[in-house]
C-alpha positions in Angstrom: 31.3 20.0 -52.1 35.2 20.7 -53.9 37.5 22.2 -53.5 37.3 25.7 -55.9 33.7 25.5 -54.3 35.3 25.7 -50.9 37.6 27.9 -52.1 34.7 30.4 -53.6 32.9 30.6 -50.0 36.0 31.6 -48.1 36.8 34.9 -50.5 33.1 35.5 -50.0 33.1 35.1 -46.5 36.6 37.1 -46.1 35.4 39.6 -48.5 32.2 40.2 -46.6 34.2 40.3 -42.7 36.4 42.8 -44.6 33.3 45.0 -45.6 31.7 45.1 -42.5 35.3 46.1 -40.5 35.2 49.0 -42.6 32.0 50.0 -41.7 32.2 49.7 -38.3 35.8 51.4 -37.8 33.7 53.9 -39.8 30.1 53.8 -37.8 32.1 54.2 -34.4 34.4 56.9 -36.0 37.1 57.9 -33.8 36.7 55.0 -31.9 40.1 53.8 -34.1 42.1 56.9 -34.0 41.6 56.8 -29.4 42.4 52.8 -30.1 44.6 53.3 -27.2 44.1 56.2 -25.5 40.3 56.2 -24.8 37.3 54.5 -23.4 34.7 55.1 -25.7 31.6 55.3 -23.9 29.7 56.2 -20.6 27.8 55.0 -17.8 28.1 51.5 -17.9 30.9 51.6 -19.8 33.5 51.3 -17.0 31.4 48.8 -15.6 31.1 46.5 -18.5 35.2 46.5 -18.9 35.5 44.9 -15.5 33.4 42.1 -17.5 35.5 41.8 -20.0 38.5 42.2 -17.5 37.0 39.6 -14.7 36.5 37.1 -18.0 40.0 37.1 -18.4 40.5 36.9 -15.3 38.8 34.0 -14.8 40.0 32.0 -17.7 43.3 32.0 -15.7 42.1 30.5 -13.1 42.1 33.9 -11.0 38.4 33.8 -9.9 35.7 32.1 -10.7 33.8 32.6 -13.8 30.2 33.2 -12.3 30.7 34.9 -8.7 33.5 37.1 -7.8 34.5 38.5 -3.9 36.2 41.5 -5.6 32.9 43.5 -5.7 31.1 43.5 -2.3 33.6 42.3 -0.7 34.2 40.4 1.6 30.8 39.0 0.6 31.0 38.9 -2.9 28.4 39.1 -5.7 26.6 36.5 -8.5 27.7 37.6 -11.9 25.1 35.1 -12.9 22.1 38.4 -12.6 24.3 40.9 -14.5 23.5 42.1 -18.1 27.1 41.2 -19.7 28.3 37.7 -20.1 31.3 35.7 -20.3 30.8 35.2 -23.8 31.9 39.5 -25.1 35.2 38.8 -22.3 36.4 36.7 -25.3 36.1 39.2 -28.0 38.8 41.3 -25.8 41.7 38.8 -25.2 43.6 40.0 -28.2 43.6 43.3 -27.2 44.7 43.4 -23.8 48.4 43.6 -24.6 47.5 47.2 -25.9 45.5 47.8 -22.5 42.2 47.7 -21.2 41.6 50.6 -23.5 42.2 48.6 -26.1 40.2 45.9 -24.8 37.1 47.9 -24.7 37.6 49.3 -27.9 38.2 45.7 -29.6 35.3 44.5 -28.2 33.2 46.7 -29.8 34.9 46.5 -33.0 34.3 42.9 -33.1 31.3 43.1 -32.5 30.4 45.2 -34.4 31.5 43.3 -37.2 30.6 40.1 -36.2 26.8 41.4 -35.6 26.6 42.5 -39.2 28.3 38.8 -40.5 25.2 36.9 -38.1 22.6 38.6 -40.1 24.5 38.1 -44.1 24.7 34.5 -42.7 21.0 34.8 -41.9 20.0 36.5 -44.9 21.9 33.8 -47.1 20.4 30.6 -45.4 17.1 32.2 -46.8 19.0 32.1 -49.8 19.4 36.1 -50.7 22.2 36.7 -53.1 25.5 37.8 -51.4 24.9 41.6 -51.9 21.2 42.0 -50.7 22.1 39.8 -47.3 25.2 42.6 -47.4 23.2 45.2 -47.3 20.8 43.4 -44.3 23.6 42.9 -42.3 24.0 47.3 -42.5 20.7 47.3 -42.3 20.6 46.0 -39.1 24.7 47.5 -38.0 22.8 51.4 -38.6 20.4 50.5 -36.7 20.1 53.9 -34.4 19.4 51.1 -31.0 22.2 49.8 -31.8 24.1 52.8 -32.6 23.4 54.6 -29.3 24.6 51.9 -27.1 28.1 52.9 -27.9 27.6 55.1 -25.1 27.7 52.1 -23.0 25.6 49.5 -23.6 28.0 46.8 -24.2 25.8 43.6 -24.3 23.4 45.7 -27.0 26.5 46.1 -29.6 26.7 42.6 -30.1 23.2 41.0 -31.6 25.1 38.9 -34.3 23.6 36.1 -32.5 19.8 36.2 -32.9 20.1 35.8 -36.4 22.4 32.9 -36.1 20.1 31.6 -34.1 17.0 31.8 -36.1 19.2 29.8 -39.0 19.8 27.6 -37.0 16.5 26.6 -36.3 15.2 26.9 -39.8 17.7 24.3 -40.5 16.6 22.6 -38.3 12.9 22.7 -39.4 14.0 21.6 -43.0 13.4 17.7 -43.1 15.4 17.0 -46.0 18.8 18.4 -43.8 19.8 16.3 -40.7 18.9 16.8 -37.6 22.1 17.6 -35.9 20.7 20.9 -36.4 18.9 21.2 -33.5 22.0 20.5 -31.9 23.4 23.7 -33.3 20.7 25.8 -32.5 21.0 24.3 -29.0 24.6 25.3 -28.8 23.7 28.8 -30.4 20.7 29.2 -27.8 24.0 28.6 -24.9 25.6 30.8 -26.3 23.6 33.6 -26.2 22.3 33.0 -22.8 26.3 33.3 -22.2 26.2 37.1 -23.4 23.4 38.7 -22.6 19.7 37.5 -21.1 18.4 39.7 -22.4 18.9 38.2 -25.6 17.9 35.0 -24.5 15.0 36.3 -23.9 14.0 37.6 -26.7 15.0 34.9 -29.0 13.6 32.4 -27.2 10.2 34.7 -27.8 11.5 34.8 -31.7 11.7 31.0 -31.8 8.2 30.6 -30.5 6.2 32.1 -33.0 8.6 30.4 -36.0 7.6 27.2 -33.8 3.7 27.9 -33.9 4.4 29.9 -37.9 6.4 26.5 -38.9 3.7 24.1 -37.9 0.8 26.6 -39.0 2.0 26.2 -42.7 3.5 23.5 -43.3 1.2 20.8 -44.9 -1.0 18.6 -43.1 1.4 15.1 -44.4 4.5 16.6 -42.8 3.2 18.4 -40.0 3.9 14.9 -37.8 7.6 15.5 -39.0 7.8 18.7 -38.0 6.7 18.3 -34.5 9.6 16.0 -34.2 11.9 18.2 -35.3 10.7 20.8 -33.0 10.5 18.1 -29.8 14.6 17.6 -30.4 15.3 21.0 -31.1 13.0 21.9 -27.3 15.2 18.9 -25.5 18.3 19.9 -27.0 17.9 23.5 -26.0 16.4 22.7 -22.2 19.5 19.5 -21.9 22.3 23.4 -22.5 20.9 26.3 -20.9 18.1 25.1 -17.9 21.3 25.1 -15.9 22.4 28.2 -16.0 18.9 29.4 -16.4 18.4 27.5 -12.6 21.4 29.1 -11.6 20.4 32.8 -12.8 16.5 32.4 -10.9 18.2 31.0 -8.0 21.1 33.4 -7.4 18.6 36.0 -6.2 17.0 34.3 -3.6 20.7 32.9 -2.4 22.4 36.3 -3.0 19.9 38.3 -0.7 19.9 40.8 -3.4 16.6 42.8 -4.0 15.5 42.1 -7.7 13.5 45.1 -8.5 15.5 46.2 -11.8 12.2 45.5 -13.9 11.0 48.8 -12.7 12.7 50.4 -14.7 10.7 49.8 -17.6 7.9 51.5 -16.8 10.8 54.8 -17.0 12.2 53.8 -20.1 9.0 52.8 -22.1 9.2 54.3 -25.9 6.0 56.1 -27.0 4.9 54.6 -30.4 5.7 58.1 -32.3 9.7 57.3 -31.6 9.0 53.9 -33.7 9.0 56.0 -37.1 10.7 59.6 -36.1 14.4 59.3 -36.3 15.5 60.6 -33.0 19.0 61.4 -31.8 21.6 59.4 -32.7 20.9 60.0 -36.3 23.6 62.8 -37.5 21.3 64.3 -40.0 17.8 64.0 -39.5 18.0 63.5 -35.4 18.5 67.2 -34.6 15.5 68.2 -36.9 13.6 66.2 -34.9 15.2 66.5 -31.3 12.4 69.0 -30.7 8.9 66.9 -31.8 10.6 64.1 -30.3 11.9 66.1 -26.6 8.4 65.6 -24.6 8.3 61.7 -25.8 11.5 61.0 -25.1 12.1 59.7 -21.4 15.6 58.0 -22.1 17.4 58.6 -25.1 20.4 55.8 -25.5 17.6 53.7 -23.2 14.5 54.3 -26.0 16.1 55.3 -29.6 13.9 52.8 -31.5 13.3 54.5 -34.6 12.4 51.4 -37.5 14.3 53.2 -40.5 12.5 54.4 -42.4 14.8 52.6 -46.0 13.5 49.3 -43.4 9.7 49.4 -43.3 10.0 50.6 -46.9 11.1 48.1 -47.9 9.0 45.7 -45.8 5.8 47.2 -46.8 7.3 46.5 -50.6 7.7 43.1 -49.8 4.5 43.0 -48.4 2.6 44.5 -51.7 4.6 43.1 -54.1 2.5 39.9 -53.0 5.9 37.7 -50.8 4.4 35.1 -48.6 7.3 34.2 -47.7 7.7 37.7 -45.9 4.3 37.3 -43.7 5.4 36.0 -41.2 8.7 38.3 -41.2 6.5 41.3 -40.7 3.6 40.1 -38.3 6.7 39.1 -35.8 7.7 42.7 -36.7 4.3 44.1 -35.8 4.6 42.0 -32.4 7.9 42.6 -31.5 6.3 46.4 -31.9 3.9 45.5 -29.4 6.1 43.8 -26.7 9.2 47.2 -27.4 6.0 49.7 -25.6 
């Protein structure tokens, strides 16, 4: 690539990041206004702020990364099964100078911005033009389940890595590209695991789906080569993630923790109607449908699963336009909806 091309790409991505940051400030307002004076969110927000602080302390050598004696003192507790991993703590590092409120709120803004950017990179990698790619990031940013996370679910505020993992997988399956993309994919999966175990599971499900899809749709003459790429991707991912996964599985038995949190899934199951009717995060339509959804909504922040009408209509349009490229993504969406129930 020429210097002019690199400069053009630099301008493009700088403009995109600036656009997502401005959108993030607007979507989270009045967070920016109270940047150094108030913690955004409630409930789990203070616990997640502690995790941001713990990452800083671990980097300074004052505590271990995946365990601490500062909780449940003096025995301590493992942090391997915590909802928020240490990766997000890196977002907070530049903001600690202004206090814990700034660290928390700065992490939220960076999480928002990089979420949109991760989706933008996936769309650009799939050959969409910059304006369309930017719009895909806006759709992801404004998803109700993402906006609802502002109330205290910091792990769900940064969801930019799963799209990036799918992009790395897409490149790894491109036989015209280097095999090193398999390693790039594995590194991305490791980063997801270091951020959120839930997102790692969701992404692994998506990866399995697109592996099978790619194998099914590829020409028979190239199937052997695709199988080799799948094997390479799997091996690289296993080498980087299995040690941590094994430690996570082993942590409860070693610490005496009773693992019964999965029972909450029965309390927080969304109703099918919630996917298609605007919920409480919607500023305009949310109040209109509030009374209608009230009998079906068990926990607003947990079940804000509304699929925007804009996104749904675009999916229908893609299907009706006869675009075969869109069909695997539509099937994946339907499968994901079923699992979410």
